[in-house]
N, C-alpha and C positions, 0 to 999 in steps of 0.2 A: 504493500500500500504506500509506503514511504517513497519507493522508487517511482510509482505512478504519479505521485504528487509532484516530485521534482521534475519529471519529464513534462508534466502539464505546464508547470511554471516556465520551463525553458521554451516551450512552444509559444506561450503567450508573449514572451519577450522577443522572440525571433523576428517578427515583422518590423518591430521598431528598430532593431539592429540593422536589418537589411535596408531599411529606408534611410538610415543615418547618412551613409555616403552620398545618396542621391540628394538629400537636403543640403549637405555640405557643398556639393557641386553646384547646386542651384544658388547658394549664397555667393559662391565665387563668381558665378556668371553675372550676378546682380551688382557686385561691388564695382566693377569698371563703369557700369551705367550710372550708378549713384555718384561715382567720382567725377565723371564727365558732366553730370548735371549740376554739380556744385561749382564747376569752373565757369568763369565769365565767358560768355558766348559772343564773339564779335569784337571788332575794334572799339566800338563805343563803350562796351562794358569794361574792357581792359583799360581804356583811356580814363574812365570814371574812377577806377580803383586807385589811380595814382594822382588824384587831384591835389593833395597836400604837398607832394613833392614838386609838382609843376608850379604851384603857387609860390613856393620858395624860389624856384628857378626864374620865374617871371620878375619877382622883386629884385633878384640879383642882376638880371639883365638890364633892368631900368637903372639901377645904381651905377653899374660899370659903364653903361652907355653915356650917362650924364658926366661921369668923371672923365671919360675919354673925349667927349665933346669939348669940355673945358680945357683939357690938357693939349689937344691938338690945335685948338684955336688960339691959346694964350701962352702955352709953355712948351711948344714943340722944339724950341731951341735947346731944351734939356736933353734931347736925343743927341748926345754928344760924347766926345772923348774927354775925360777928365784927367788932369795931371796936376800934381801938387809940387810945391817947392817950399823949402824952409828958409825964411828970412828973419834974422834976428830972433831966433828961437820961436818964430811964429809960422804956423803952417798955412800956406796960401794955396787955394785951389784955383786952377785955370780951366775954363770950359771952352772946348772947341767943337762947335756943332758939326755934325757929319751930314746934315741935310743941305741940299742945294736949293736954289730959288724955285726950281720946278715943283718942289713939294707944296708950295703955296697954291699951285694950280689944282692939286688933288684934294686939298682941305675941304672945299665946298662939297665934293662928292662924298668924302668921309663923313662929314657932318650930316648930310642927308641920310646916308645909310644908317648911322647911329640913331638918328631921330626916328627912322622907320622901325628899328629894333625896339626902341623904348616905347613908341606909340603902340606897336603890335603887342608888346608885353602888357601894357595897361589895358588894352582891349581884351586880351585873354584872361586877365584877372577879373574882368567884369562879365564877359561872355565866354566861358570856358567850353568851347565846342571843338570836337575832333576835326572836322573839315576846316573850320576857321583857323585852327592851329597849323594845319598843313599849308594853308594859303599864306599865312604870316611867315612861316619858315621858308616857303618857296620865294616870296618877295625879298626877304632878308638875305637869302643865299644869293639871289641874282645881284643885289647891290654889293654884296661882299665880293663876288667874282669881278664885278666892274671895278671896284676899288683896287683889289689886289692885281688885277690885270693891268690897270694904269700904272701902278707902282712898278710892276715888272717891266713894262714897256719903257716908261720914263726913267726908272731906276734913279730917283733923286737922292743919291747918297754919294758922298765923297770921303773915302776911307784913307786918302793919302796923308791926312793930318796925323794918322796914327804912326808912331815912330818904330813900327815893327814890320819889316818887309814881308815876311811870310804871312802875317795876319792880314795885311793889306791885300795880298794876292788871293787868300783863301776866303775871306769874308764875303766878297761879291758872289762868288760861286756858291757858297753855302746858303746865302740868303736867297738867291734865285732858285735853288733846288727846293728849299723849304716853301717858298711862295708857290712854286709849281705844284708841289704835293698838296698844299692846302686848297689850291684852286681845283685840282682834280677831285679831291674829296667833296668839295662844295658842288661840283657839277654832278657827281653821283647822287648827292643829297637832293639836288634840284630835280633830277630825273625820277628819283624815288618818290618824292612828294607829289610830283605831277601825276605819276601813275596812281598813287593812292587817292588823289582827288578824283581822277577820272573813274576809278573803280567804285568809289563811294557814290558818285553821282549816278553811275550806271545801275547800281543796286537799287537806288530810289526809283 
């Protein structure tokens, strides 16, 4: 009788045990779906999830744009080579600007570009929309390419005042390479933002 009772209990438990792997597999199949559903879907959702970080970036862009506008318009002569000498136990600094007169021709374009960056950042602080951000980035990048392109073409720098021959020879080449790389990156960014704008408008 005892053996019959044990056998009966085993049979009652058996369906549950056999169904356990199936239930476990079902949970595994459902987990990816629940994970996907918890993730933000689309550019707008991803964009909205980083609002705080973008607000800080917009404020930062406004501040450095204003600082650079003031610097380039009133203190650009401080882009210079500095040399000191000691006279009667007094340290005297001499400033030799490395900018030529051609740089004055580029300052208006630089100022306009920085104003656009600052104005775009202010607009995005008020109206923080995905497609508007792409448009602002596109316009800002175009002006940045225009400014850097003019600097690369005019190259308003005179390094001959630096009393180191090797530095004088290498600086123009290094600066041109750096400007070329930045322009290339900005062109890629322009194309990327243009594609994103077109795709976003097409989806609507």
